N, C-alpha and C positions, 0 to 999 in steps of 0.2 A: 770389771768384766768377770770377776771371779763366779757369779752365778751360772755363767754361759760355757765354762771351762770344760765341765763334763760332755755338753752337747757338742762342742767344738772337737773334743778327743773323740767322739762316737765317730763324727763324720769324716775326720782326718785321719784315723788311725794312730792317734797318739803321736803325730808328726810334731816337731818343735814349733812354737809359735813366734811368729815374726810380725813386727809393727812399728809404726811411728809413734811408740809409746812414750819416750821422753821427750817432751815438746813444750815449747813456751813462745811467747811473741818473739823470741830471738831465732826462732827456728826449730823445726822438728828435726832430731837426730836419731838415726836407724839405729835400732837396738834389739838384741836378742833377748827375750823374756822367757825365764824359767818358769814352767808351770808351777802353779801355786800348790798343787799336790805333792810336790817335792821340796817345797820351801815355804816358811812362814810368810815371806813377803815376795813381792815381785823384785826380780833382779835383772839389772841390764849390764850390757857389755857395749861400750861405744865403740862404733866402727869409724877408725881414723879416715876412712876416705870422704865422710860426710864434711869433715871439719878438722882444724887442728886443734887438739885438746891439751891443756895444761892443767896442773892441780896444785892448789895451795895447801899445803900440811896444815892441819889444825889440831889445836889441844882444847880439851874441855877445862872450863874453870871451875875447881872443884869446891869453892867457897860459896857457890849458888846453889839453890834447891833445884831448879829447873837447869836444863841443859843449855849452857851458853859455851860456844866454841869461838875461840879466837886464834889468829895466825900463829903457829908454832915458832918458837926461835930456836937458833943453833946455839953450839957450845961458847959462841962469843957473845950469846945475849943480843944477837941480830936477827930480824925476821928470817926465816928459812926461805930458800930459793924455791921457785915453783919447779914441779917435777912433771916429766912427761911418762906416758904410760907404761914405759918399761921399767921405771924407777919405783914405782908403788909398792906399798909393803901390805900383806894381808892384815886385817885388823885395825888398821889406821883409817882415820876420817879425813877428808879433802874436801875444798871446794872447787868445782870445775870452773875452768877459765877457758872460754872459747875464742877461736879466729876463724871466720867463715868467709867463704867465698862471696857473700853479698856484703861485705864490707865491716863486719864487726872485728875490731883487734882487740884481743887480750881482754874479752868482756867477761866479768865475773857475774855467773848465773845466780849466786846468791843461795844455791842449795848445799846441803851438807851430805855428802855420801860416803860409805863404809866400803872398803874393799874386803869382800868375804871370801875370795878365791880366784879361780881361772875358768874361762870356758874356751877350751882349747889352750892356746897360749896367751889369750887376751885377759886382762883383768876384769872381774865381774864385781858390780856394786849393788849394794842396797841403798835407797832413798832413807836418810834419817830424819831431817827436817829441813825447813826454811831457816836459814841464818839471817833473820830479818830483825834483830834488836837493834833499835835504832839509838835508844838513849838510856844510860845508865849512869848514876853518880855513886851510888853506894850499893844496897841490895836491890833497887828497884830495876825493873826490866820492862821498857816500853816498846812494843812493836810496832811495825806499820799500820796494822790494824786499829790499834788502840788509838795512835796518834791520828788516824783520820776520823775515827768516831769522836774523839773530843774535839778536833777542829770543825768538825759538821757542827756540833753542838755549838761551838763559839760563833761560826759563820750565821746560824739561824739566829743568834741573839743579837748580833750588830744590824742584821738586815732588819730585824723587828723592831729595834730602837732607833735607828737613824737612817733606814734604806741602804746602808751601806753593803757591798758586795766584797768578800774575800776572794781575789783573783787568783792568789797563788800563795804558797807558804813553804817554809823548810824549818828545821831544827838543828839544834846542836846543844851539846853539854859544855859549859864555861868551868874550867877547874883552875883558872887564874887566880880565883880567889877562895877562901875556904869559909864556909864549905861550898862545892860546886852546885851549881843549879842550871835549869833548863833555860834555853833562850829559843823563842819562836820568832821568826821573822815573818811579816806578812805584807802582801801588797794589795791595797784595797782601791775601791773607786765608789764614788757616790756624790750626793748633793752638798755634803758638809765638808767645809774646808778643814785640814789638818789643824789649823790654829784656833777653829772654833772651840768655845769653852764646853759646848754640848759633845762635840766630837771627842774631847779629851776625856770627859767623864764617861762616855761611854766605852772607849777604849780601856781606861783604868779598870771599869767593872768587868770587862772582857778578860783582863789579865789576870784578875782575882778569880774568874770562874774557870779559867785554864788551870790555875793553881791547884783549885780544889777537885778536879775533874779526872785525875789520874788515879792508877790502881792503889790498891791497899799498901803496898809496900812502899810506894812514893809518899803516900800520906804518912806511914809509919816513920819515913826518914826525915820526913819534914817536921812531924811532932818532936823527934828527938834531936832536932838541930843538925843531922847529919846532910841534910839537902837544903841549900838556900831558897829563897823567895823567886819564883819563876819572873824571867824577864821577857816583855813583848816589846819587839821592835817593829815600827811601822816603815817601810821603805818607799821610795819615789815609784811612781806609775813608770812601768817599763824595766825595772831592776831585774826582774827574772828573764827578761829578753837578753840583758846583758850577761846573767849567768849561763844562759844557753849558749851564746855566742862565745863565751870563754871556753866551754867544754867542747864546742865545734872546732875552735881555732887550736886545740891541742892536738886534735885529729884522732881522738882515743874513740869516737864514736860518730856515727853517720846521723844526718838529719832525720832520717825515717825510723831510728832507733832511740833518738833522744827522749828521755823521760826526766820531768823536772826531779831534782833530788829530794828527797824527804828528810834527809840527814846529812848534813856536812861537818867537816872537822873544824874545831875551834882554831882561829888564826890561818886557817888554810886560805889559799887565793880565792876561792869562792866565798869565803867568810868575808874576806876583806873587801870583795865587790859590793857585797849587801851592806857592810859597815859604812862604806863610802856613801851609802845611797840612803842611809838612816834620815828621817825626818822627825820621828818621834820615838821617845823610848818611856816604858812604864814598866814599873817593879810592883809586884804584888804585895799588897798591903796586909795580906792574911797573917794573923798570930799563929802560933802553935795551938792556943785555944780554938781559934776559928777551924784550923784544920782537924782537931780532935773531935769537933762537934760534926764536921762534914763527914768523919769516918765511922760515926756511931749512930 
């Protein structure tokens, strides 16, 4: 909206601009927007009457080239507690957590915001980035957009080769062995049986395709042996319905707000649900030389 600020100021006499500017599928939250003429970026002040806001303190991982933020730890090396609006500090970064009248309970928005000052007595924030890094073993960083692009490529391959549809998928990083590696869980449906030799061949090739499709940092880690071969797990039909049921039974999210998780924690309850539903597992057979050729 920046191109229209001068026109709005002309007609409004430079009155402050208000609007539902900080919004998502979880709901719009009324915010005061500081005019871009007095700031380099749009600034927001959450109004506490629209929802109950908490904030997870974040810290930047200095060892990575790009900005990656993780929950901060306290002096006892435990994850720091969430904070309320009155406890925030200028210059620190946080992830907003919202509880709404519509039924969301302590829902993590996935945004990184930095507190830059006060609007009256209310903390004022600038948006930093989406904190959507899903997978990382070493220096690799795979976000939700890249994972989706990779899975779309794999889905097109299995559909073209065997008429098989990828119904749903999720991912995790397995650090239980060294080096750690990516794990992709998929639920598929189609004319081929899981025990069919052709089906096994297609999924094995798909597994290798996935392993060769991630970013340069991933391929560099694979070449150097810092990242292990990708693992592809095929689960029973209806497995992701069980994942949804598990999430809903925990009461942390409503049916209308449920979204299939694109990343889960290894050995978490959701991981164990999918592990119990596995019907076939494949491991990439690409060598470091194969990865080298793919990256050049």
